[in-house]
C-alpha positions in Angstrom: 20.7 -67.1 -99.6 19.6 -63.8 -98.9 17.2 -65.3 -97.1 19.3 -66.7 -95.3 22.2 -64.4 -95.1 18.8 -61.9 -94.5 16.2 -63.9 -93.5 12.9 -64.0 -95.8 11.6 -60.5 -96.5 8.7 -60.4 -95.1 10.2 -60.7 -92.0 12.2 -57.4 -92.3 9.3 -56.0 -92.7 6.8 -57.6 -90.2 9.9 -56.6 -87.4 10.4 -53.6 -88.6 6.3 -52.9 -88.4 6.7 -54.7 -85.1 9.4 -52.2 -84.0 7.2 -49.4 -85.4 4.1 -50.7 -83.4 6.5 -51.6 -80.0 8.4 -47.7 -80.8 5.0 -45.8 -81.3 3.1 -48.1 -77.8 6.8 -46.2 -76.3 6.4 -43.1 -77.7 3.0 -43.2 -76.4 3.6 -44.6 -72.9 6.1 -42.3 -72.8 4.2 -39.5 -73.6 1.5 -41.0 -71.6 4.0 -41.0 -68.8 5.4 -37.6 -69.2 1.5 -36.2 -69.0 0.8 -37.6 -65.7 4.6 -37.1 -64.4 4.0 -33.2 -65.7 0.5 -33.5 -63.6 2.3 -35.2 -60.5 4.7 -32.3 -61.1 2.4 -29.4 -61.2 0.2 -30.9 -57.7 3.7 -31.9 -55.9 4.4 -28.3 -56.4 1.2 -26.9 -54.9 1.5 -29.5 -53.0 5.2 -27.8 -51.9 3.2 -24.3 -51.5 0.4 -25.4 -50.0 2.6 -27.5 -47.2 5.1 -24.5 -47.4 2.3 -21.8 -46.5 1.5 -24.7 -43.9 5.1 -24.1 -42.8 5.0 -20.2 -42.4 1.8 -20.4 -40.9 2.8 -22.6 -38.5 6.0 -20.8 -38.6 4.4 -17.2 -37.4 2.2 -18.7 -35.0 4.8 -20.8 -33.1 6.6 -16.9 -32.9 3.5 -15.8 -32.0 3.3 -18.1 -29.3 6.4 -18.3 -27.4 6.6 -14.7 -27.7 3.0 -15.7 -25.6 5.2 -17.9 -23.5 7.5 -15.6 -22.7 5.0 -13.3 -21.5 3.7 -15.4 -19.5 6.5 -16.5 -18.0 7.7 -12.8 -17.2 4.2 -12.8 -15.6 4.3 -15.5 -13.7 7.8 -14.3 -12.7 6.2 -10.9 -11.5 4.2 -12.9 -9.7 6.6 -14.3 -8.2 7.5 -11.8 -6.8 4.9 -10.6 -5.5 3.8 -14.4 -4.0 7.6 -13.7 -2.5 7.0 -11.2 -1.1 4.1 -12.2 0.9 4.5 -13.4 4.2 4.0 -17.2 4.8 1.0 -19.2 5.9 3.0 -19.7 9.2 3.5 -16.4 10.2 -0.2 -15.3 9.0 -1.0 -18.2 11.2 0.7 -17.3 14.2 -0.5 -13.7 13.2 -4.2 -14.8 14.0 -3.7 -16.8 17.0 -1.8 -13.3 18.0 -4.9 -11.7 16.9 -7.8 -14.5 18.8 -6.3 -14.5 21.3 -5.7 -10.2 21.6 -9.5 -10.3 20.6 -10.4 -13.1 23.7 -8.5 -10.6 25.9 -10.3 -7.8 24.9 -13.7 -9.0 24.9 -12.6 -10.5 28.6 -11.6 -6.8 29.2 -15.0 -5.3 27.5 -16.7 -7.6 30.1 -15.4 -7.1 33.0 -15.4 -3.3 32.0 -19.4 -3.2 30.9 -20.2 -5.5 34.7 -17.8 -2.5 36.4 -19.7 0.3 34.2 -22.9 -1.2 35.1 -22.1 -1.8 38.4 -20.9 1.6 39.3 -24.1 2.8 37.4 -26.4 1.0 39.6 -24.0 1.8 43.2 -24.6 5.6 42.0 -28.5 5.2 41.1 -28.9 3.9 44.9 -26.8 7.0 45.8 -28.8 9.2 43.8 -31.8 7.9 44.9 -30.8 8.4 49.0 -29.6 11.4 48.6 -32.5 12.4 45.9 -34.6 11.5 49.3 -32.5 12.8 52.2 -32.7 16.2 50.1 -36.2 15.5 50.3 -36.3 15.4 53.6 -33.6 18.3 53.8 -36.3 20.0 51.3 -39.3 18.8 53.8 -37.5 19.8 57.0 -37.1 23.4 55.5 -40.1 24.1 54.7 -41.5 23.7 57.8 -39.0 25.6 59.5 -40.0 28.6 57.2 -43.8 27.4 58.2 -42.2 27.6 61.7 -40.3 31.2 61.3 -43.3 32.5 59.0 -45.6 32.3 61.7 -43.0 33.1 64.4 -42.1 36.3 62.6 -45.9 37.0 61.8 -46.1 36.8 65.8 -42.8 38.8 66.0 -44.9 41.3 63.4 -48.0 41.2 65.8 -46.1 41.9 69.1 -43.7 44.8 67.3 -47.6 45.8 66.3 -48.7 45.9 69.5 -45.4 47.7 70.7 -46.1 49.9 68.4 -49.5 50.4 69.2 -48.4 50.6 72.9 -45.9 53.0 72.6 -48.1 55.6 70.2 -50.6 55.7 73.3 -48.1 56.1 75.5 -46.5 58.6 73.4 -49.8 60.3 72.5 -51.0 60.4 76.6 -47.8 61.8 76.7 -48.0 64.4 74.6 -52.0 65.2 75.8 -50.6 65.7 79.2 
């Protein structure tokens, strides 16, 4: 009857052995899972720390980039202000056209002035040459007149000398008398 109530004796032992083997297997498996879980937790912790460092590095870079962007925006704003102060392309084009027109006017004026100056120089050179020629002619006539006057002067001196001699002779003659 015991067998009927409790079942066969070796079955219980066998069940206990099976249960014990199952529990040992369960705990071995649980131990292995636990070790793997610890390793995974440690790996996860290491990975999380690495990710945090990477995030902090990215945040630092982001902050630096934001500062650089702010600086560049400030500089761009300054350049925009400087550019706004510069005259427009249309006004520069108008000024260039005006300057080119003035340049052409000045070139024309310089050319006309040069031509007029050249003409006046030529006239002055011709006038100078004519005046030199006239002066040379006058000088030649003056030299001829001077030579004539010198010759007449010599004649007058000779005549005066002859008269002086005549007067001297007459005076001598009167003195001897």
